[in-house]
N, C-alpha and C positions, 0 to 999 in steps of 0.2 A: 639552365637559366629559365626563369619564368617571364615570358614576353607575350604580349598580345596587341592586336590592333583594335583601337577603340574608335567607333564611328558614332558621334552624337551631335545632336542639334540642340541649341539653347535659346531661350527667350526670357528676358526679365519680365516680371509681372508686377502689376499694382497689387495692393492688398486685396482689393475687390475681385480682381481677376483670379488671384490665388484661391479665394473663398469659393468662387464660381467653379473652378476646376475640382476642388474638394467635393462640392455638391454634385457636379456632373458625374464624377467617377465613384461617388459614394465612399470617399476616403474618410475614415473615422480617426479619432485621436489615437486609438490603439494600433493603427496602421503605421504610425510614425516611429522612427528610431533615431537615436542621437549618434552623430559621428563628429569627430574632431579632426581637422587637418592642421598640421604643423608645417610651416613653410621655411625653406632654406634656399640660400643663394650666396654668391660672393658679394662683398660690399659694392663692387662695380656692376652687379647684376649680370654676370657673365652668362648664366643660364637663360635669363630673360632675353638677352641679346640674340641667343640662338633659337628663340621661340620655344625653349624647353622649360621644364619646371620640376622641382624636387620637393616632395612632401613625405611626411609620415602621417598615416591615417590610423586613428583609433576607432575601431568599429566592433561592437559586441566584444569588448575587452581584449581585442587582438590588435597588435601593431604591425602595419605593413609599410615599408618604405617604397615609394614609387617614383621613378624618373619618367616623365612624359616628354616626348620629343616629336617634332613634326615627322609625318610619314607621307608617302605619295598620296595615300587616302587615309584620312583620320590621323590618329596619334599612335605612335609606338610607345607602349608602356613596358618598363622593366620593373618587376616586383621582387621584393626581398622581405621575408618575414623576420620580425625582430622580437626578442624577448622584451618584457616590460622594462627590465634593467637597461638593456641596450638603448631602447627608445628614450627613456628618461635621461640617460647620460648624454645622448646626442642633443637633446633639447637644452640641457644645461651647458654643454661645452661646445656644441657645433661640430664636434669630431665625429666623422662618419665611421660606421662599422664596415670593415672590408667585406667584399662579396660582389655579387653581380652588378649592383648599382655603381659602386666605386669603379669597378672595371670599365663600365660603360662611360662614366664621367671622364676617366683617363683617356679613353678612345676619342672623346670629344675635346680633348686638350683643356679640360677644366682643372684649375689648380685646387685640388681637393682640400688642401690644408687651409685654403682661404674661405671655405664654406662656413656660413654663419646662420644661426637660427634667427628668423625674423618675427615669428609670432604665430598665433593660431586663429582659426576660423571654425566656429561650431555650427553645425547644420542639423535641423530636424528634417528628416527625409522619409517620404513614403514612395513606394514603387508599385506599379500596376502593369500587368501584361496588356499590350495593346497592338493589334495588327502585326503580329510576328516581331514585335520589338518590345521595348520597356519604357513606360512613361515614368519619369522621376520628378516628384514635386518637392522642392526645397525651400526652407525658410532658414536663412543664414544670418549669423551675427559675427561681426569682426570689427576690431578697432572701435570707431564711433558710428558704424553703419549697421543697418538691418535691411536685408533685401529678400525678395521672393523670386523664384525661378522655376521654369518648366524645362525639363530636358527630355529628349527622346533618343534612346539608344537603339541602333539598328545594325543589321548585319550587312546591308547593302546601302551605299551612300545615296544613289539616285532614288531608290524606292523610299528610303528613310526620309529624304528631304520632301518628297511628295506627300507622304503620310503626315509629316510634321506640319507642313504649310496648310494642308487641308484641315487638320485639327485646329490650328490657330484660326483659320477662316471660319470654321463651324462654330467656334466659341466667340467669334467677333473680337479677337485679340490681335492688335497690330503686330506685325513682325518688327522686332527691335534688334539692331546689331548688338549682340551680347558677348562680352568678353568672358573668358572662363574665370572661375573663382580666384585663382591665384593672381591673375592680371588685375582683377578688381581690388584684391587685397593689397598688392604692391602699389597700385596707383593711389589708393587711399593712404597707405603708409607713407609714400613719397610726399603726398600733399600735406600730411600732418607734420612731416619732418621739416618741410620748407616753410 
């Protein structure tokens, strides 16, 4: 089974702040790549209720299904590689392919047969190494929304938080409570449904 702990810090940006970061870190257009996230949950949002999330990501023409769930520090991610056919079928039908992710969902008492495809979010992403971590600059589009975000991925939570807050301070960007992409996607979907 492919699992890892992810420790990351996020901050939503204005378009001007996004441009400032591109300039500061000399991020050029050719540094960006496209990725698509396709989100799944039950109609009752059973995964969301657990603080978990299920997605299929297409990145560089490969599909990976990932279940993210809260861990003591960061998030526990369970990954499963999918063929194009498997991924496309899951997006059409909502039916999950058996494997590590379904096994983990069953351990969490999720009714796998109720899983439904909710939609997609596309992101233009650039990454730069920075102080023993990774800066991630995202421009995302989903439903009727467009947003900008800075992430910092670290190996250590305490050190990563200090580095990230210092970076925001140095760039004169206020710290904003930032939900992850899937939460923003679901809240937008929910508000558009209501």
